[in-house]
C-alpha positions as CSV (number, residue, x, y, z in Angstrom):
1,M,0.0,-0.2,0.0
2,H,1.0,3.5,-0.7
3,K,2.6,5.1,2.4
4,S,0.3,8.3,2.0
5,L,-2.9,6.0,2.1
6,L,-1.5,3.8,4.8
7,A,-1.0,6.9,6.9
8,A,-4.7,8.5,5.9
9,G,-6.1,5.3,6.8
10,F,-4.6,5.2,10.1
11,T,-5.4,8.7,10.7
12,A,-9.2,8.1,9.5
13,I,-9.2,5.3,12.3
14,L,-7.8,7.5,14.9
15,L,-10.3,10.5,14.3
16,T,-13.4,7.8,15.0
17,N,-12.8,8.0,18.2
18,P,-15.1,10.0,20.6
19,A,-13.2,13.1,21.9
20,S,-14.6,12.6,25.3
21,A,-13.0,9.1,25.6
22,Q,-9.4,8.2,26.6
23,T,-8.1,6.3,23.5
24,L,-5.8,3.5,23.6
25,N,-4.3,2.9,20.1
26,V,-2.9,-0.2,19.4
27,A,-1.1,-1.3,16.1
28,T,-0.7,-4.9,15.3
29,A,1.4,-6.7,12.7
30,G,0.2,-10.2,11.8
31,D,-3.0,-11.9,10.4
32,Q,-6.6,-10.7,10.9
33,N,-6.8,-13.0,14.0
34,M,-4.5,-10.5,15.8
35,V,-6.4,-7.6,15.2
36,D,-9.6,-9.5,16.2
37,Y,-8.0,-11.0,19.5
38,I,-7.2,-7.1,20.7
39,K,-10.6,-5.8,19.4
40,D,-12.7,-8.7,20.6
41,Y,-10.7,-10.0,23.7
42,L,-8.4,-7.9,25.0
43,G,-9.6,-4.5,24.5
44,P,-13.1,-4.9,26.1
45,M,-11.5,-6.7,29.1
46,F,-9.1,-3.5,29.5
47,E,-11.7,-1.3,29.0
48,K,-13.9,-3.3,31.9
49,S,-10.9,-2.6,34.3
50,H,-10.3,1.1,33.0
51,P,-13.7,2.9,32.6
52,G,-13.5,5.8,30.2
53,V,-10.5,4.3,27.9
54,K,-11.2,3.1,24.8
55,V,-9.0,0.3,23.1
56,V,-8.8,0.9,19.1
57,A,-6.9,-1.5,17.3
58,V,-5.4,-1.3,13.7
59,G,-3.9,-4.4,11.8
60,T,-1.0,-3.2,9.2
61,G,-0.9,-6.7,7.5
62,P,0.8,-10.1,8.2
63,G,4.4,-11.0,8.0
64,D,7.4,-8.8,8.3
65,G,5.6,-6.3,6.1
66,G,3.4,-5.4,8.8
67,S,5.9,-4.4,11.4
68,Q,7.7,-2.5,8.4
69,K,4.6,-0.4,7.9
70,I,4.7,0.1,12.0
71,F,8.2,1.3,11.7
72,E,8.0,3.5,8.6
73,K,4.9,5.0,10.7
74,L,6.8,5.8,14.0
75,D,10.0,6.8,12.2
76,A,8.4,9.4,10.1
77,Q,6.8,10.9,13.0
78,K,10.0,11.0,15.0
79,K,11.5,12.6,12.0
80,A,8.8,15.5,12.2
81,G,9.3,15.9,16.1
82,A,5.5,14.6,16.5
83,N,4.2,12.3,19.2
84,S,3.1,8.6,18.1
85,D,-0.4,7.9,17.0
86,F,0.3,4.3,18.2
87,D,0.3,3.7,22.0
88,V,1.1,-0.2,22.2
89,V,2.9,-2.0,18.6
90,V,2.7,-5.7,18.1
91,I,5.8,-6.3,16.1
92,H,8.0,-9.2,14.7
93,Q,11.5,-10.1,15.4
94,K,13.3,-8.4,12.7
95,A,11.4,-5.1,13.1
96,A,12.3,-5.0,16.8
97,G,15.9,-4.8,16.2
98,T,15.6,-2.0,14.2
99,M,13.0,-0.2,16.3
100,V,15.5,-0.3,19.0
101,K,18.5,0.7,17.0
102,D,16.8,3.9,15.8
103,E,15.8,4.9,19.1
104,L,11.6,4.5,18.1
105,L,10.6,2.3,21.2
106,K,10.6,3.0,25.3
107,K,12.4,0.7,27.5
108,Y,9.7,-0.2,29.8
109,R,9.7,-3.7,30.3
110,D,11.4,-3.5,34.0
111,T,8.6,-1.8,35.0
112,L,6.0,-4.5,34.1
113,P,4.6,-7.0,36.9
114,T,4.6,-9.4,34.5
115,G,8.3,-8.8,33.4
116,K,10.0,-10.8,35.5
117,L,8.0,-13.7,34.1
118,V,9.8,-14.1,31.2
119,T,12.5,-16.4,30.7
120,R,13.4,-17.2,27.4
121,D,16.3,-15.5,25.5
122,T,13.9,-14.1,22.7
123,A,12.8,-11.5,25.1
124,N,16.3,-10.2,25.1
125,N,18.0,-11.2,22.1
126,S,15.7,-10.7,18.6
127,L,17.8,-11.9,15.7
128,G,20.8,-10.9,17.2
129,A,19.9,-7.7,18.3
130,D,19.7,-6.5,21.9
131,V,16.2,-5.7,22.8
132,S,16.5,-6.6,26.5
133,G,14.0,-4.4,28.6
134,Y,12.1,-2.8,25.1
135,V,10.1,-5.8,24.5
136,M,7.4,-8.5,26.0
137,P,6.8,-11.2,24.3
138,M,3.2,-12.1,23.4
139,F,3.3,-15.3,22.6
140,H,5.6,-18.0,21.0
141,S,5.2,-19.9,17.8
142,Q,7.1,-23.2,17.6
143,T,7.8,-25.9,15.1
144,A,8.4,-29.6,15.6
145,I,8.2,-32.8,14.3
146,A,4.9,-34.5,13.6
147,Y,4.3,-37.9,13.7
148,N,1.7,-41.0,13.5
149,P,2.7,-43.1,16.1
150,D,0.9,-46.3,14.3
151,L,3.9,-45.8,11.8
152,V,6.3,-44.5,14.0
153,K,6.9,-46.5,17.2
154,A,10.2,-45.0,18.4
155,P,10.5,-41.4,16.8
156,P,13.9,-39.8,16.5
157,N,15.4,-37.8,19.4
158,S,17.5,-35.6,17.2
159,Y,18.3,-34.3,14.0
160,A,21.3,-37.0,13.7
161,E,18.9,-40.0,14.7
162,L,16.2,-38.7,12.1
163,S,18.7,-38.8,9.2
164,E,19.3,-42.5,10.0
165,W,15.7,-43.2,10.4
166,V,14.8,-41.5,7.1
167,K,17.6,-44.0,5.0
168,K,15.6,-46.8,6.9
169,N,12.0,-45.4,6.1
170,P,12.3,-43.7,2.8
171,K,9.9,-41.3,1.2
172,Q,8.0,-41.3,4.9
173,F,9.5,-38.2,6.2
174,G,8.1,-35.3,4.5
175,Y,8.7,-31.5,4.6
176,N,8.3,-28.6,2.2
177,G,11.9,-27.6,1.4
178,I,12.1,-23.8,1.7
179,K,9.2,-22.8,-0.3
180,G,5.3,-22.6,0.4
181,G,5.7,-22.5,4.1
182,M,8.2,-21.3,7.0
183,S,7.9,-25.1,8.8
184,G,10.2,-26.3,5.6
185,V,12.3,-23.2,6.3
186,A,12.5,-24.2,10.0
187,F,13.5,-27.5,9.3
188,V,16.3,-26.4,7.2
189,T,17.8,-23.7,9.6
190,G,17.4,-26.4,12.2
191,W,19.3,-28.5,10.2
192,V,22.3,-26.3,9.9
193,S,22.3,-25.4,13.2
194,A,22.7,-28.9,14.1
195,F,25.5,-29.9,11.4
196,G,26.5,-26.8,10.5
197,G,29.2,-25.9,13.1
198,D,28.7,-22.9,15.5
199,A,25.1,-22.8,16.3
200,A,25.3,-20.1,19.0
201,K,27.0,-17.7,16.6
202,L,24.0,-18.5,13.9
203,E,21.5,-17.1,16.6
204,T,23.4,-14.3,18.2
205,G,26.2,-13.4,15.4
206,P,28.2,-11.6,15.0
207,Y,27.8,-12.1,11.0
208,D,31.0,-13.5,8.7
209,A,30.2,-14.0,5.6
210,A,32.9,-16.9,5.1
211,T,30.6,-18.8,7.7
212,K,28.7,-20.3,4.7
213,A,31.8,-22.3,3.3
214,T,31.7,-24.3,6.3
215,W,28.2,-25.7,5.7
216,D,29.4,-27.7,2.6
217,K,29.1,-31.0,4.3
218,A,25.7,-30.3,6.3
219,M,24.2,-28.9,3.1
220,S,25.8,-32.1,0.9
221,D,24.4,-34.1,3.6
222,L,20.8,-32.6,3.3
223,K,20.6,-33.1,-0.2
224,E,21.3,-37.1,0.1
225,F,18.6,-36.7,2.9
226,N,16.5,-35.2,0.3
227,K,16.6,-38.3,-2.0
228,N,15.0,-40.3,0.7
229,V,11.9,-37.8,1.6
230,V,8.6,-36.3,0.1
231,I,8.9,-32.6,-0.5
232,T,5.2,-31.6,0.5
233,P,3.5,-28.7,-1.1
234,G,3.4,-26.3,2.1
235,N,2.6,-26.4,5.6
236,A,-1.0,-27.5,5.2
237,G,0.5,-29.9,2.6
238,T,2.5,-31.6,5.1
239,L,-0.3,-31.9,7.4
240,D,-2.6,-33.0,4.8
241,M,-0.2,-35.9,3.4
242,L,0.2,-36.8,7.6
243,N,-3.5,-37.0,7.5
244,R,-3.8,-39.2,4.7
245,G,-1.0,-41.5,6.0
246,E,1.4,-40.8,2.8
247,I,3.9,-39.6,5.2
248,A,4.6,-40.5,8.5
249,M,6.6,-37.6,10.0
250,G,7.2,-34.2,9.0
251,P,7.7,-30.7,10.5
252,V,5.0,-28.3,11.4
253,W,3.9,-25.2,13.2
254,V,2.6,-26.5,16.8
255,D,-0.5,-24.2,17.0
256,M,-1.6,-25.3,13.3
257,F,-1.2,-29.1,14.2
258,Y,-3.3,-28.7,17.2
259,T,-6.2,-26.8,15.5
260,W,-6.1,-29.4,12.7
261,K,-6.4,-32.0,15.5
262,A,-9.3,-30.2,17.2
263,E,-11.2,-29.8,13.7
264,G,-10.6,-33.5,13.0
265,K,-8.1,-33.3,10.1
266,L,-5.7,-35.4,11.8
267,P,-5.8,-38.9,13.5
268,P,-6.3,-38.1,17.1
269,N,-3.2,-40.2,18.1
270,T,-0.9,-37.6,16.0
271,R,2.1,-36.3,18.1
272,L,4.9,-34.0,18.4
273,K,8.4,-34.6,18.9
274,L,11.0,-31.4,19.3
275,V,14.3,-32.9,18.1
276,S,17.5,-32.0,19.7
277,P,19.7,-29.7,19.3
278,G,16.7,-27.7,18.7
279,M,14.1,-26.3,16.1
280,P,13.4,-22.5,15.6
281,G,10.2,-20.7,16.5
282,Q,9.6,-16.9,17.0
283,P,7.6,-14.4,19.2
284,M,5.6,-11.5,18.1
285,Y,6.4,-8.7,20.8
286,Y,4.7,-5.7,23.1
287,A,6.3,-2.7,22.6
288,V,5.9,0.8,23.2
289,P,6.7,3.5,20.9
290,A,9.0,6.2,22.4
291,K,6.8,9.0,21.4
292,T,3.5,7.8,23.2
293,G,1.9,10.3,25.3
294,Q,0.3,7.3,27.2
295,E,3.1,5.2,28.5
296,K,1.4,4.4,31.8
297,L,-1.7,3.2,30.0
298,A,0.2,1.6,27.7
299,A,2.1,-0.4,30.0
300,E,-0.8,-1.5,32.1
301,F,-2.3,-3.0,28.9
302,I,0.4,-4.9,28.3
303,A,0.9,-6.2,31.9
304,L,-2.8,-7.2,31.3
305,A,-1.7,-8.9,28.2
306,T,0.8,-10.7,29.8
307,S,-0.5,-11.7,32.8
308,P,-0.8,-15.6,33.6
309,E,-4.6,-15.5,33.4
310,V,-4.7,-14.0,30.3
311,Q,-1.7,-16.0,28.7
312,A,-3.8,-19.1,29.8
313,E,-7.4,-18.3,28.4
314,G,-6.1,-15.7,25.2
315,I,-2.8,-17.4,24.3
316,V,-2.9,-21.0,25.1
317,K,-6.8,-21.9,25.0
318,R,-7.5,-19.6,22.4
319,F,-5.1,-20.0,19.6
320,N,-2.6,-23.0,20.8
321,W,0.3,-20.7,21.1
322,Y,3.0,-21.3,23.8
323,P,2.9,-18.2,26.3
324,G,5.2,-15.2,26.2
325,I,5.8,-15.7,29.7
326,D,7.4,-18.7,31.2
327,A,5.0,-21.8,30.9
328,K,5.2,-22.6,34.8
329,N,3.6,-19.2,35.4
330,V,0.7,-20.0,33.3
331,Q,0.3,-23.9,34.5
332,P,-2.2,-23.1,37.5
333,K,-4.4,-20.9,35.3
334,L,-5.1,-24.0,33.0
335,E,-7.2,-27.2,33.2
336,K,-5.3,-30.4,32.7
337,A,-6.4,-31.3,29.7
338,D,-5.9,-27.5,28.4
339,W,-2.2,-28.1,29.7
340,D,-2.0,-31.8,28.3
341,K,-2.8,-30.6,24.9
342,L,0.3,-28.4,24.4
343,F,2.8,-29.6,27.2
344,V,2.7,-33.3,27.4
345,D,4.4,-33.9,24.0
346,I,6.8,-30.9,24.2
347,T,7.5,-30.4,27.8
348,P,8.2,-26.8,29.1
349,E,11.8,-28.2,29.8
350,A,11.7,-29.5,26.3
351,L,10.5,-26.0,25.0
352,A,13.4,-24.2,27.1
353,A,16.0,-26.6,26.2
354,N,15.4,-27.0,22.4
355,G,13.2,-24.2,21.3
356,K,15.4,-22.1,19.3
357,P,15.4,-18.6,17.6
358,F,16.0,-18.4,13.5
359,P,19.3,-17.6,12.8
360,I,20.2,-13.7,12.7
361,G,18.9,-11.9,9.2
362,P,22.3,-12.2,7.3
363,Y,22.8,-15.8,8.1
364,F,19.1,-16.9,7.5
365,N,19.7,-15.6,3.9
366,D,22.6,-17.6,3.4
367,I,20.9,-20.6,4.3
368,L,18.3,-20.3,2.0
369,E,20.7,-19.1,-0.5
370,T,23.2,-22.0,0.0
371,Y,20.0,-24.6,0.1
372,E,18.9,-23.1,-3.5
373,K,22.1,-23.6,-5.1
374,K,23.4,-26.6,-3.5
375,V,20.6,-28.7,-2.2
376,A,17.6,-27.8,-4.4
377,N,19.5,-28.0,-7.6
């Protein structure tokens, strides 16, 4: 969308609010369900606890592009010396690092009563950028290996074991390569982290362009691995082939997996395994623009959104996402069935140990480029 039209759209939304009400404007990147979550669930709850406050939610679009639109708006207003139209923003990892570097966000997390409930390193490290104090995770999405226990009696525990399993069970594992869905991309980046050398460097930097030359064996092995697997059409394609019994295992997004199970589109006994040394996932962040005039109200909104009660009901039960705060703080607020759904196959301990971030941007791009050159061809 053209920037001037986007700005006009934001302004129109803001001007529709009653002058008599105190308005908290929340801009969220992501799919429509993110807007609906704030508009239909979080907003009314916050308004009830804050009489006279109106929460207005606006969506900026899915993926990193949605976060980029928020960045452009905040950056333009900073350069103009104007206050931000937004009081709370919901953004992806890539944008968070840039916004912190450009001083577009407030360092606010340590003032939150829920700030101390966060333990995962993604709260401090965002694809190699230090965002400690500037962001609060809304939720964590996660990839894992889904498998049919009728066909896989002893699922592999690691990438190394999976590689051996595929040799003995050709065409029973499927993933979508690096096209058509991020579950396949996650599998590939996890493979490079497992077999390509210094995994910690991929996650935190610093970037060294020469590093990709050290991945030759890992990529050669992946090309050989691919000879014995099925390349699926995408995220949904992997799940669909699992449902039809055409494959026995494949990488999936955990929330998508549980949604399909709930809808009866997967065998009810299908399970998940988070293999070591880890597979990537990613958070969405709550942040507060540096130039908001409503810092206190924004912090109170985020504190509510990241409270154990709301994380249990809104994040885990409604969306099958992993909570932004440490899961042990959420467990007492969930019925056993709701807890078991997310945390029996992948325990909080397994998530803490093997739930990894994606590599930093330059390494991420290098992995995809190298895959195209040395694996896909």
